[in-house]
C-alpha positions in Angstrom: 1.2 -20.8 -18.3 3.5 -23.3 -15.8 1.9 -25.2 -12.8 1.7 -24.5 -9.3 1.5 -26.3 -6.0 -1.8 -26.8 -4.9 -1.2 -24.5 -1.7 0.7 -21.8 -0.4 0.6 -19.8 -3.4 -1.4 -16.7 -4.2 -1.5 -16.0 -7.7 -4.0 -12.7 -6.9 -0.4 -11.1 -5.9 2.2 -11.9 -8.5 5.4 -9.8 -7.5 7.9 -8.2 -9.3 8.2 -7.6 -13.0 10.7 -9.0 -15.0 12.4 -5.8 -15.1 12.4 -5.0 -11.7 10.5 -1.8 -12.2 7.2 -2.4 -11.1 5.5 -4.6 -8.0 2.0 -6.0 -6.7 0.1 -6.5 -9.1 -3.3 -6.8 -8.0 -6.4 -6.2 -10.3 -7.1 -6.1 -14.3 -9.1 -4.7 -16.8 -9.2 -5.8 -20.4 -9.5 -2.9 -23.1 -11.2 -2.6 -26.0 -8.5 -2.5 -28.0 -6.8 -6.1 -26.5 -5.2 -4.3 -23.9 -5.2 -4.2 -20.3 -4.8 -1.9 -17.3 -2.9 -3.0 -14.3 -3.7 -1.5 -10.9 0.2 -2.2 -9.4 -0.3 -1.5 -5.7 3.3 -0.9 -4.9 6.6 0.3 -6.0 9.3 -2.3 -6.7 10.3 -2.2 -3.3 6.6 -2.0 -1.8 6.2 1.3 -0.8 4.5 4.1 -2.0 3.4 5.7 -4.9 2.1 2.8 -7.1 0.5 3.3 -10.0 -1.6 1.9 -12.9 0.0 -0.1 -15.8 -1.3 -0.1 -19.5 -0.5 -2.9 -21.2 -0.7 -3.3 -25.3 -1.9 -6.2 -26.5 1.3 -8.1 -26.9 1.7 -7.4 -23.5 4.6 -4.7 -23.8 4.1 -2.0 -21.7 2.8 1.0 -22.7 3.3 3.6 -19.5 2.7 3.6 -15.9 0.9 6.0 -14.4 -0.5 9.1 -13.2 2.8 10.3 -14.7 3.2 12.7 -11.7 1.5 10.5 -9.0 0.5 11.8 -5.7 2.0 11.8 -2.4 -0.6 13.1 0.0 -2.7 10.7 0.5 -0.6 8.3 -1.2 -1.5 6.0 -4.1 -1.6 2.6 -3.4 -4.4 1.3 -6.0 -6.0 -2.3 -5.6 -9.0 -2.5 -6.9 -10.1 -0.7 -10.7 -13.2 -0.8 -12.3 -14.0 1.5 -15.6 -16.6 3.2 -17.4 -15.7 3.4 -21.3 -18.9 5.2 -22.3 -17.6 8.3 -19.7 -14.4 7.8 -19.9 -13.7 7.5 -16.1 -11.9 5.0 -14.3 -12.1 4.5 -10.4 -9.0 2.7 -8.0 -9.4 1.6 -4.5 -6.5 2.4 -2.5 -5.4 -0.3 0.2 -2.6 -0.5 2.1 1.4 -0.1 2.2 2.2 -3.6 0.9 5.8 -3.1 2.9 4.0 -2.2 5.7 2.6 -5.8 6.2 6.2 -7.3 6.0 8.7 -8.0 9.3 10.3 -5.7 10.4 7.1 -3.5 10.7 5.1 -1.2 12.7 2.0 -2.8 11.8 0.2 -2.4 8.6 -0.4 1.1 7.1 -4.1 0.8 5.7 -5.5 3.2 3.2 -8.4 5.2 2.9 -9.4 6.7 -0.3 -10.8 5.9 -3.2 -9.9 7.9 -6.4 -12.0 9.1 -10.3 -9.3 9.5 -13.3 -10.0 10.9 -16.7 -9.7 7.8 -19.2 -8.2 9.8 -21.7 -5.0 11.5 -19.9 -5.0 8.6 -17.2 -4.8 11.6 -14.3 -6.6 11.4 -11.2 -9.2 14.6 -11.5 -10.8 13.4 -7.6 -9.8 11.8 -4.6 -12.2 10.9 -2.0 -11.0 10.2 1.7 -14.1 8.3 3.8 -11.3 8.7 6.5 -9.5 6.2 8.9 -12.5 4.5 10.7 -14.5 3.7 8.3 -11.8 3.0 5.1 -9.1 0.4 6.1 -8.3 -0.7 2.9 -10.5 -0.6 -0.5 -9.9 -4.2 -1.9 -12.3 -4.5 -5.6 -14.0 -1.9 -7.5 -16.6 -2.6 -10.0 -18.9 -0.3 -12.6 -22.5 -1.2 -12.1 -23.6 -1.6 -15.5 -24.3 1.5 -17.5 -25.8 3.4 -14.7 -22.0 5.5 -14.1 -22.4 4.2 -11.1 -19.0 2.3 -9.5 -18.9 0.0 -6.4 -16.0 -0.5 -3.6 -15.8 -2.7 -0.7 -13.9 -1.6 2.3 -12.3 -3.3 5.3 -14.2 -1.8 7.8 -17.6 -3.9 6.5 -18.8 -1.0 4.0 -19.9 -1.0 0.4 -19.5 2.4 -1.0 -21.1 3.4 -4.1 -20.0 6.6 -6.2 -21.3 8.5 -9.0 -18.5 8.6 -11.7 -19.9 12.1 -13.0 -19.9 13.7 -9.6 -17.6 12.0 -6.9 -19.5 13.7 -4.0 -22.1 11.9 -4.7 -21.1 8.6 -2.3 -23.6 6.2 -1.0 -22.7 3.7 2.1 -24.1 0.3 2.6 -22.9 -1.5 6.2 -22.4 -5.1 6.6 -22.7 -6.7 9.7 -19.6 -6.3 12.2 -16.4 -8.3 11.5 -16.8 -8.8 7.8 -14.6 -7.0 5.1 -15.7 -7.0 1.3 -13.3 -8.0 -1.0 -14.6 -9.7 -4.3 -17.2 -8.2 -6.2 -19.0 -9.3 -9.3 -22.0 -8.7 -10.9 -24.9 -11.1 -11.9 -25.0 -11.3 -16.2 -28.2 -9.1 -16.0 -26.4 -6.7 -13.5 -29.4 -7.4 -11.3 -27.6 -8.8 -8.3 -24.1 -8.1 -6.8 -22.4 -10.4 -4.9 -19.8 -9.7 -2.1 -17.3 -12.0 -0.6 -15.3 -11.5 2.5 -12.0 -11.3 3.2 -9.3 -13.3 5.2 -5.9 -13.1 5.1 -2.7 -15.6 7.0 0.5 -14.5 6.3 3.7 -16.7 6.9 4.5 -15.6 10.8 8.2 -15.4 9.8 7.5 -12.8 7.2 4.4 -11.1 7.7 2.0 -9.9 10.6 -1.5 -9.9 9.0 -3.9 -12.6 10.0 -7.1 -12.2 10.0 -9.4 -14.4 10.3 -12.6 -12.5 8.5 -16.2 -13.3 8.4 -15.9 -16.1 5.5 -19.1 -15.1 4.1 -20.8 -14.1 0.8 -23.5 -11.7 0.5 -26.2 -10.5 -2.4 -27.4 -7.3 -2.7 -30.2 -6.2 -5.2 -28.7 -4.1 -7.5 -32.3 -1.7 -7.2 -31.7 -1.1 -3.1 -28.2 0.0 -4.3 
């Protein structure tokens, strides 16, 4: 671990891997064997498709998945959640990373989340909420042993999806102007905490300047 300046850095996005073959890592999940699953939101050039990388306990790369990623709709995974009991994984697509950098015609946000088979690391279902409701999925979390994953989209909607039946989707609407980002559960898994998203890129390099609501919302899991 190396020291970093107290400002001007964002370890949540750590850039290119050492071999230059992967880019834009975002979220990770620890595996029972000590390894990790890591969402790689973009390609080495910040484009599509992204992947989910599987790392061994010694941090060596086991593989990047799916082996044949979809092109329609494009894969740019950000949030990730895993149900080890049901052998399912959920990822949410956020945006095309390179589309936020100058020169650009504007950010290209995604409106899809995916349900995967954990053993084959292949996508078995894609759910598109549409461009109106799905301005980028940020985070994903499993609700304990319920088989339900929750994801937040940039349009202020928290989605609940049954990983055994991906067509079973519920919606919770936050106040206008809020974009759910980080999701965490209390230790007893009865309370969900959702923080909202803001981003202000360097004007010389990027075009995203979102003030966000900068609010934190609390949800009773029973109500979900």
